[in-house]
Residue, then its C-alpha position, 0 to 999 in steps of 0.5 A: m500500500n502506498g503512503r497516501r490514503s483518500l479521505w473516504t478511506i480514512f473517514a468511512v468508518p467514523l462516518l458510519l459510526f456517527v450516522a448509526s449513533l445519530v439515528g439511534l439517538v433520534w430514534a430513541l427520542l421519537d419512539d416509545g416501546g420495544a424499539d427503544t432497545v434497538a435505538a439504544v444499541a444503535a446509539g451505543v454502537s461506537i463504544p464497543v467499536l472504539a474499545w475493540a480498535w483501542v485493544r487491537r492497536g495496543r497489540g500492535s496489529v494496526t500499523r502506523d504510517 
């Protein structure tokens, strides 16, 4: 892989996490009932993903350019 990455390559996953969290938050505010659980999962999806990336980076699996 060359040293340069496109903006889409760099920001694709953070953008998807942002959209999922935002949809989950709005959904939780606008809907009541059983869908609140799904909305809470969507809003909180970024926390386990960030923890996974942090642990993976600590093991040296992620290379630094």
